[in-house]
A tleap script that builds the chain and sets N, CA, C and O, in Angstrom:
source leaprc.protein.ff14SB
mol = sequence {
  NMET ASN ALA LEU LEU TRP LEU PHE ASN THR
  ILE ILE GLN LEU TYR ILE TYR ILE LEU ILE
  ALA SER ALA VAL LEU SER TRP LEU ILE ALA
  PHE ASN VAL VAL ASN VAL ARG SER PRO VAL
  VAL SER GLN ILE GLY GLU PHE LEU TYR GLN
  VAL THR GLU PRO VAL LEU ARG PRO ILE ARG
  LYS LEU LEU PRO ASN LEU GLY GLY VAL ASP
  VAL SER PRO VAL ILE LEU ILE LEU LEU LEU
  LEU PHE VAL GLN LYS LEU VAL THR ASP LEU
  VAL ILE GLN LEU ALA CTYR
}
set mol.1.N position { -6.813 124.268 1.356 }
set mol.1.CA position { -5.662 123.815 1.895 }
set mol.1.C position { -5.659 124.533 3.385 }
set mol.1.O position { -5.159 124.004 4.377 }
set mol.2.N position { -6.367 125.955 3.372 }
set mol.2.CA position { -6.321 126.240 4.623 }
set mol.2.C position { -7.273 125.594 5.744 }
set mol.2.O position { -7.061 125.697 6.952 }
set mol.3.N position { -8.260 124.973 5.214 }
set mol.3.CA position { -9.285 124.289 5.914 }
set mol.3.C position { -8.450 123.162 6.716 }
set mol.3.O position { -8.612 122.992 7.924 }
set mol.4.N position { -7.510 122.381 5.911 }
set mol.4.CA position { -6.690 121.205 6.271 }
set mol.4.C position { -5.561 121.860 7.274 }
set mol.4.O position { -5.287 121.226 8.293 }
set mol.5.N position { -4.997 122.923 7.053 }
set mol.5.CA position { -4.199 123.362 7.805 }
set mol.5.C position { -4.840 124.019 9.341 }
set mol.5.O position { -4.157 124.039 10.365 }
set mol.6.N position { -6.151 124.495 9.274 }
set mol.6.CA position { -6.677 124.457 10.562 }
set mol.6.C position { -7.178 123.430 11.230 }
set mol.6.O position { -7.161 123.479 12.460 }
set mol.7.N position { -7.701 122.348 10.589 }
set mol.7.CA position { -7.970 121.316 11.157 }
set mol.7.C position { -6.748 120.605 11.872 }
set mol.7.O position { -6.834 120.171 13.021 }
set mol.8.N position { -5.673 120.525 11.144 }
set mol.8.CA position { -4.245 120.058 11.650 }
set mol.8.C position { -3.974 120.751 13.094 }
set mol.8.O position { -3.924 120.167 14.176 }
set mol.9.N position { -3.803 122.223 12.831 }
set mol.9.CA position { -3.653 122.928 14.145 }
set mol.9.C position { -4.588 122.980 15.301 }
set mol.9.O position { -4.218 123.319 16.425 }
set mol.10.N position { -5.800 122.638 15.005 }
set mol.10.CA position { -6.837 122.554 16.158 }
set mol.10.C position { -6.393 121.209 16.791 }
set mol.10.O position { -6.199 121.035 17.994 }
set mol.11.N position { -6.256 120.255 15.777 }
set mol.11.CA position { -5.996 118.807 16.655 }
set mol.11.C position { -4.484 118.889 17.463 }
set mol.11.O position { -4.389 118.382 18.581 }
set mol.12.N position { -3.739 119.316 17.055 }
set mol.12.CA position { -2.444 119.647 17.720 }
set mol.12.C position { -3.079 120.260 19.075 }
set mol.12.O position { -2.873 119.686 20.144 }
set mol.13.N position { -3.758 121.291 19.014 }
set mol.13.CA position { -3.642 121.932 20.143 }
set mol.13.C position { -4.715 121.446 21.167 }
set mol.13.O position { -4.535 121.637 22.370 }
set mol.14.N position { -5.924 120.766 20.657 }
set mol.14.CA position { -6.515 119.795 21.540 }
set mol.14.C position { -5.967 118.894 22.243 }
set mol.14.O position { -6.421 118.665 23.364 }
set mol.15.N position { -4.938 118.224 21.777 }
set mol.15.CA position { -3.902 117.297 21.991 }
set mol.15.C position { -3.160 117.748 23.020 }
set mol.15.O position { -2.957 117.030 23.998 }
set mol.16.N position { -2.563 119.257 22.900 }
set mol.16.CA position { -1.856 119.729 23.979 }
set mol.16.C position { -2.654 120.019 25.417 }
set mol.16.O position { -2.232 119.833 26.558 }
set mol.17.N position { -3.769 120.465 25.044 }
set mol.17.CA position { -4.810 120.525 26.306 }
set mol.17.C position { -5.083 119.439 26.890 }
set mol.17.O position { -5.314 119.455 28.099 }
set mol.18.N position { -5.118 118.168 26.108 }
set mol.18.CA position { -5.371 117.061 27.059 }
set mol.18.C position { -4.107 116.703 27.792 }
set mol.18.O position { -4.173 116.422 28.989 }
set mol.19.N position { -2.947 116.695 27.140 }
set mol.19.CA position { -1.705 116.579 27.789 }
set mol.19.C position { -1.766 117.219 29.275 }
set mol.19.O position { -1.536 116.604 30.317 }
set mol.20.N position { -2.116 118.556 29.159 }
set mol.20.CA position { -1.917 119.597 30.394 }
set mol.20.C position { -3.126 119.179 31.359 }
set mol.20.O position { -2.928 119.278 32.570 }
set mol.21.N position { -4.342 118.727 30.906 }
set mol.21.CA position { -5.276 118.270 31.920 }
set mol.21.C position { -4.961 116.605 32.571 }
set mol.21.O position { -5.409 116.140 33.619 }
set mol.22.N position { -4.214 116.053 31.750 }
set mol.22.CA position { -3.759 114.879 32.425 }
set mol.22.C position { -2.599 114.964 33.523 }
set mol.22.O position { -2.410 114.203 34.472 }
set mol.23.N position { -1.967 115.949 33.187 }
set mol.23.CA position { -0.770 116.294 34.069 }
set mol.23.C position { -1.518 116.724 35.362 }
set mol.23.O position { -1.463 116.144 36.447 }
set mol.24.N position { -2.199 117.802 35.070 }
set mol.24.CA position { -2.660 118.373 36.333 }
set mol.24.C position { -3.758 117.559 37.072 }
set mol.24.O position { -4.118 117.863 38.209 }
set mol.25.N position { -4.368 116.325 36.256 }
set mol.25.CA position { -4.868 115.504 36.922 }
set mol.25.C position { -3.983 114.641 37.898 }
set mol.25.O position { -4.346 114.414 39.052 }
set mol.26.N position { -2.867 114.198 37.399 }
set mol.26.CA position { -2.066 113.348 38.069 }
set mol.26.C position { -1.526 113.927 39.413 }
set mol.26.O position { -1.346 113.311 40.464 }
set mol.27.N position { -1.285 115.379 39.121 }
set mol.27.CA position { -0.778 116.325 40.202 }
set mol.27.C position { -1.822 116.143 41.198 }
set mol.27.O position { -1.520 115.799 42.341 }
set mol.28.N position { -3.114 116.362 40.827 }
set mol.28.CA position { -4.375 116.515 41.982 }
set mol.28.C position { -4.455 114.985 42.528 }
set mol.28.O position { -4.664 114.831 43.731 }
set mol.29.N position { -4.306 113.901 41.729 }
set mol.29.CA position { -4.267 112.713 42.571 }
set mol.29.C position { -3.150 112.337 43.274 }
set mol.29.O position { -3.231 111.391 44.058 }
set mol.30.N position { -2.179 112.895 43.124 }
set mol.30.CA position { -0.998 112.588 43.897 }
set mol.30.C position { -0.927 113.327 45.064 }
set mol.30.O position { -0.218 112.892 45.971 }
set mol.31.N position { -1.584 114.454 45.220 }
set mol.31.CA position { -1.588 115.401 46.497 }
set mol.31.C position { -2.825 115.311 47.148 }
set mol.31.O position { -3.198 116.132 47.986 }
set mol.32.N position { -3.728 113.950 46.644 }
set mol.32.CA position { -5.012 113.485 47.364 }
set mol.32.C position { -6.002 114.834 47.425 }
set mol.32.O position { -6.876 114.969 48.282 }
set mol.33.N position { -5.761 115.655 46.537 }
set mol.33.CA position { -6.919 116.799 46.208 }
set mol.33.C position { -8.375 116.121 45.648 }
set mol.33.O position { -9.518 116.367 46.033 }
set mol.34.N position { -8.032 115.419 44.867 }
set mol.34.CA position { -9.306 114.380 44.433 }
set mol.34.C position { -9.489 113.015 44.553 }
set mol.34.O position { -8.454 112.367 44.396 }
set mol.35.N position { -10.513 112.369 44.788 }
set mol.35.CA position { -10.499 111.128 45.025 }
set mol.35.C position { -10.699 110.151 43.760 }
set mol.35.O position { -11.621 110.331 42.964 }
set mol.36.N position { -9.791 109.132 43.637 }
set mol.36.CA position { -9.887 108.359 42.583 }
set mol.36.C position { -11.052 107.408 42.284 }
set mol.36.O position { -11.380 106.950 41.189 }
set mol.37.N position { -11.692 107.177 43.672 }
set mol.37.CA position { -12.690 106.202 43.870 }
set mol.37.C position { -14.026 106.888 43.290 }
set mol.37.O position { -15.012 106.241 42.938 }
set mol.38.N position { -13.916 108.333 43.240 }
set mol.38.CA position { -15.108 108.948 42.457 }
set mol.38.C position { -15.495 108.387 40.928 }
set mol.38.O position { -14.574 108.268 40.120 }
set mol.39.N position { -16.639 108.099 40.600 }
set mol.39.CA position { -16.832 107.707 39.234 }
set mol.39.C position { -16.166 108.636 38.066 }
set mol.39.O position { -15.556 108.317 37.045 }
set mol.40.N position { -16.499 109.841 38.582 }
set mol.40.CA position { -16.418 111.094 37.400 }
set mol.40.C position { -14.932 110.929 37.276 }
set mol.40.O position { -14.461 110.712 36.160 }
set mol.41.N position { -14.100 111.018 38.402 }
set mol.41.CA position { -12.836 111.195 38.437 }
set mol.41.C position { -11.912 109.970 37.709 }
set mol.41.O position { -10.843 110.151 37.126 }
set mol.42.N position { -12.680 108.543 37.918 }
set mol.42.CA position { -11.938 107.615 37.517 }
set mol.42.C position { -12.329 107.460 36.115 }
set mol.42.O position { -11.486 106.784 35.524 }
set mol.43.N position { -13.306 107.840 35.353 }
set mol.43.CA position { -13.795 107.915 34.158 }
set mol.43.C position { -12.851 108.879 33.330 }
set mol.43.O position { -12.252 108.436 32.351 }
set mol.44.N position { -12.722 110.175 33.718 }
set mol.44.CA position { -11.836 111.413 33.185 }
set mol.44.C position { -10.337 110.654 33.310 }
set mol.44.O position { -9.572 110.736 32.349 }
set mol.45.N position { -9.996 110.022 34.337 }
set mol.45.CA position { -8.385 109.868 34.288 }
set mol.45.C position { -8.142 108.726 33.340 }
set mol.45.O position { -7.102 108.697 32.683 }
set mol.46.N position { -9.213 107.620 33.220 }
set mol.46.CA position { -9.086 106.696 32.407 }
set mol.46.C position { -8.876 107.108 31.079 }
set mol.46.O position { -7.901 106.760 30.413 }
set mol.47.N position { -9.925 107.966 30.620 }
set mol.47.CA position { -10.044 108.599 29.160 }
set mol.47.C position { -8.529 109.122 28.846 }
set mol.47.O position { -7.879 108.766 27.863 }
set mol.48.N position { -8.037 110.116 29.950 }
set mol.48.CA position { -6.884 111.010 29.557 }
set mol.48.C position { -5.686 109.699 29.478 }
set mol.48.O position { -4.741 109.742 28.690 }
set mol.49.N position { -5.905 108.644 30.363 }
set mol.49.CA position { -4.645 107.832 30.370 }
set mol.49.C position { -4.479 107.243 29.041 }
set mol.49.O position { -3.418 107.238 28.417 }
set mol.50.N position { -5.748 106.677 28.588 }
set mol.50.CA position { -5.835 105.916 27.147 }
set mol.50.C position { -5.390 106.797 26.137 }
set mol.50.O position { -4.716 106.295 25.237 }
set mol.51.N position { -5.610 107.923 26.102 }
set mol.51.CA position { -5.431 108.835 24.887 }
set mol.51.C position { -4.176 109.445 24.980 }
set mol.51.O position { -3.636 109.827 23.941 }
set mol.52.N position { -3.560 109.616 26.198 }
set mol.52.CA position { -1.727 110.066 26.173 }
set mol.52.C position { -0.766 109.018 26.375 }
set mol.52.O position { 0.352 109.032 25.859 }
set mol.53.N position { -1.260 107.983 27.229 }
set mol.53.CA position { -0.006 107.146 27.475 }
set mol.53.C position { 0.555 106.489 26.316 }
set mol.53.O position { 1.786 106.507 26.332 }
set mol.54.N position { -0.013 105.854 25.212 }
set mol.54.CA position { 0.464 105.356 23.990 }
set mol.54.C position { 1.613 106.451 23.177 }
set mol.54.O position { 2.408 106.017 22.343 }
set mol.55.N position { 1.558 107.714 23.515 }
set mol.55.CA position { 2.270 108.630 22.969 }
set mol.55.C position { 3.759 108.820 23.865 }
set mol.55.O position { 4.933 108.749 23.501 }
set mol.56.N position { 3.161 109.078 25.124 }
set mol.56.CA position { 4.100 109.331 26.348 }
set mol.56.C position { 5.116 108.111 26.540 }
set mol.56.O position { 6.303 108.332 26.778 }
set mol.57.N position { 4.663 106.956 26.441 }
set mol.57.CA position { 5.263 105.582 26.715 }
set mol.57.C position { 6.797 105.806 26.017 }
set mol.57.O position { 7.809 105.810 26.718 }
set mol.58.N position { 6.828 105.955 24.831 }
set mol.58.CA position { 8.251 105.651 24.135 }
set mol.58.C position { 8.916 107.008 24.683 }
set mol.58.O position { 10.041 106.691 25.071 }
set mol.59.N position { 8.746 108.130 24.847 }
set mol.59.CA position { 9.215 109.238 25.211 }
set mol.59.C position { 9.865 108.916 26.822 }
set mol.59.O position { 11.071 109.062 27.020 }
set mol.60.N position { 9.144 108.570 27.673 }
set mol.60.CA position { 9.478 108.143 28.990 }
set mol.60.C position { 10.629 107.036 28.920 }
set mol.60.O position { 11.510 106.944 29.776 }
set mol.61.N position { 10.510 106.140 27.710 }
set mol.61.CA position { 11.472 104.958 27.799 }
set mol.61.C position { 13.078 105.758 27.626 }
set mol.61.O position { 14.078 105.678 28.340 }
set mol.62.N position { 12.843 106.445 26.509 }
set mol.62.CA position { 14.380 107.606 26.322 }
set mol.62.C position { 14.859 108.260 27.237 }
set mol.62.O position { 16.053 108.550 27.310 }
set mol.63.N position { 13.804 108.649 28.235 }
set mol.63.CA position { 14.149 109.683 29.328 }
set mol.63.C position { 15.118 109.100 30.523 }
set mol.63.O position { 14.834 107.944 30.835 }
set mol.64.N position { 16.029 109.592 31.129 }
set mol.64.CA position { 16.499 108.988 32.506 }
set mol.64.C position { 15.667 109.413 33.735 }
set mol.64.O position { 15.114 110.505 33.860 }
set mol.65.N position { 15.655 108.357 34.660 }
set mol.65.CA position { 14.839 108.758 35.701 }
set mol.65.C position { 15.025 109.709 36.458 }
set mol.65.O position { 15.975 109.628 37.236 }
set mol.66.N position { 14.201 110.875 36.467 }
set mol.66.CA position { 14.432 111.942 37.271 }
set mol.66.C position { 13.905 112.121 38.773 }
set mol.66.O position { 13.765 113.185 39.377 }
set mol.67.N position { 13.625 110.699 39.274 }
set mol.67.CA position { 13.095 110.639 40.653 }
set mol.67.C position { 11.773 111.010 40.952 }
set mol.67.O position { 11.437 111.559 42.001 }
set mol.68.N position { 11.090 110.735 40.107 }
set mol.68.CA position { 9.549 111.014 40.275 }
set mol.68.C position { 8.874 112.193 39.633 }
set mol.68.O position { 7.664 112.402 39.715 }
set mol.69.N position { 9.682 112.906 39.027 }
set mol.69.CA position { 9.248 113.998 37.903 }
set mol.69.C position { 9.353 113.497 36.608 }
set mol.69.O position { 10.342 113.003 36.067 }
set mol.70.N position { 8.093 113.695 36.111 }
set mol.70.CA position { 7.683 113.140 34.755 }
set mol.70.C position { 7.589 114.343 33.807 }
set mol.70.O position { 6.603 115.072 33.695 }
set mol.71.N position { 8.730 114.450 33.150 }
set mol.71.CA position { 8.981 115.669 32.037 }
set mol.71.C position { 8.397 115.368 30.652 }
set mol.71.O position { 8.226 116.217 29.776 }
set mol.72.N position { 8.060 113.828 30.535 }
set mol.72.CA position { 7.611 113.520 29.106 }
set mol.72.C position { 6.454 114.328 28.552 }
set mol.72.O position { 6.425 114.589 27.349 }
set mol.73.N position { 5.511 114.733 29.366 }
set mol.73.CA position { 4.434 115.850 28.765 }
set mol.73.C position { 4.932 117.134 28.234 }
set mol.73.O position { 4.426 117.720 27.277 }
set mol.74.N position { 5.999 117.555 28.943 }
set mol.74.CA position { 6.597 118.816 28.645 }
set mol.74.C position { 7.541 118.585 27.259 }
set mol.74.O position { 7.730 119.564 26.537 }
set mol.75.N position { 8.005 117.558 26.976 }
set mol.75.CA position { 8.827 117.306 25.994 }
set mol.75.C position { 7.985 117.206 24.704 }
set mol.75.O position { 8.266 117.718 23.620 }
set mol.76.N position { 6.671 116.298 25.074 }
set mol.76.CA position { 5.902 116.025 23.878 }
set mol.76.C position { 5.045 117.307 23.387 }
set mol.76.O position { 4.830 117.519 22.193 }
set mol.77.N position { 4.625 118.058 24.325 }
set mol.77.CA position { 4.282 119.524 23.975 }
set mol.77.C position { 5.164 120.100 22.983 }
set mol.77.O position { 4.801 120.296 21.824 }
set mol.78.N position { 6.550 120.430 23.510 }
set mol.78.CA position { 7.584 121.115 22.779 }
set mol.78.C position { 7.528 120.427 21.339 }
set mol.78.O position { 7.477 121.185 20.370 }
set mol.79.N position { 7.534 119.008 21.119 }
set mol.79.CA position { 7.474 118.537 19.852 }
set mol.79.C position { 6.382 118.641 19.059 }
set mol.79.O position { 6.514 118.763 17.841 }
set mol.80.N position { 5.152 118.605 19.668 }
set mol.80.CA position { 4.107 118.925 18.886 }
set mol.80.C position { 3.877 120.386 18.420 }
set mol.80.O position { 3.294 120.640 17.366 }
set mol.81.N position { 4.413 121.428 19.342 }
set mol.81.CA position { 4.429 122.716 18.908 }
set mol.81.C position { 5.477 122.878 17.856 }
set mol.81.O position { 5.121 123.581 16.911 }
set mol.82.N position { 6.820 122.338 17.794 }
set mol.82.CA position { 7.484 122.275 16.502 }
set mol.82.C position { 7.098 121.489 15.348 }
set mol.82.O position { 7.355 121.931 14.228 }
set mol.83.N position { 6.605 120.556 15.467 }
set mol.83.CA position { 5.698 119.882 14.328 }
set mol.83.C position { 4.721 120.890 13.643 }
set mol.83.O position { 4.740 121.033 12.421 }
set mol.84.N position { 3.763 121.669 14.547 }
set mol.84.CA position { 2.837 122.375 14.217 }
set mol.84.C position { 3.577 123.668 13.522 }
set mol.84.O position { 3.158 124.083 12.442 }
set mol.85.N position { 4.430 124.143 14.024 }
set mol.85.CA position { 5.047 125.301 13.310 }
set mol.85.C position { 5.698 124.766 12.010 }
set mol.85.O position { 5.504 125.408 10.978 }
set mol.86.N position { 6.388 123.741 11.975 }
set mol.86.CA position { 6.957 123.101 10.678 }
set mol.86.C position { 6.020 123.070 9.651 }
set mol.86.O position { 6.171 123.647 8.574 }
set mol.87.N position { 4.956 122.339 9.999 }
set mol.87.CA position { 3.988 122.120 8.949 }
set mol.87.C position { 3.285 123.504 8.516 }
set mol.87.O position { 2.964 123.726 7.349 }
set mol.88.N position { 3.143 124.132 9.246 }
set mol.88.CA position { 2.355 125.503 8.837 }
set mol.88.C position { 3.307 126.266 8.191 }
set mol.88.O position { 2.939 127.159 7.427 }
set mol.89.N position { 4.442 126.053 8.378 }
set mol.89.CA position { 5.370 127.141 7.600 }
set mol.89.C position { 5.654 126.350 6.174 }
set mol.89.O position { 5.922 127.063 5.206 }
set mol.90.N position { 5.614 125.053 6.010 }
set mol.90.CA position { 5.625 124.103 4.761 }
set mol.90.C position { 4.604 124.312 3.977 }
set mol.90.O position { 4.783 124.310 2.759 }
set mol.91.N position { 3.203 124.557 4.584 }
set mol.91.CA position { 2.251 124.715 3.716 }
set mol.91.C position { 2.238 126.370 3.303 }
set mol.91.O position { 1.658 126.687 2.264 }
set mol.92.N position { 2.715 127.133 3.913 }
set mol.92.CA position { 2.857 128.578 3.496 }
set mol.92.C position { 3.674 128.761 2.624 }
set mol.92.O position { 3.398 129.614 1.782 }
set mol.93.N position { 4.956 128.030 2.520 }
set mol.93.CA position { 5.928 128.036 1.452 }
set mol.93.C position { 5.472 127.516 0.277 }
set mol.93.O position { 5.579 128.116 -0.793 }
set mol.94.N position { 4.880 126.252 0.422 }
set mol.94.CA position { 4.094 125.722 -0.899 }
set mol.94.C position { 2.995 126.512 -1.342 }
set mol.94.O position { 2.690 126.253 -2.506 }
set mol.95.N position { 2.379 127.291 -0.859 }
set mol.95.CA position { 1.264 128.221 -1.181 }
set mol.95.C position { 1.733 129.107 -2.259 }
set mol.95.O position { 1.128 129.318 -3.310 }
set mol.96.N position { 2.888 129.615 -1.898 }
set mol.96.CA position { 3.592 130.785 -2.701 }
set mol.96.C position { 4.408 130.436 -3.681 }
set mol.96.O position { 4.985 131.300 -4.342 }
savepdb mol mol.pdb
quit
């Protein structure tokens, strides 16, 4: 059971890191710090988009337009942390 809990927590943490990387890359692209025409940046951006967009899209639909500020990654990170804590606590309760 501990191994499954560790795996679950690791997957959640990795996804949170991917969300943060996606947000940072979008800021770097928006401020013209990185060139989107670069093959490396393009591949990284495409990977991050494909991994994060299916989960972020429903959250964006629920949120009002905040004038160019996308808070959906923050909300998703908070939800993931909540689920992580909830599952961890439930597993600990069931173990005793």
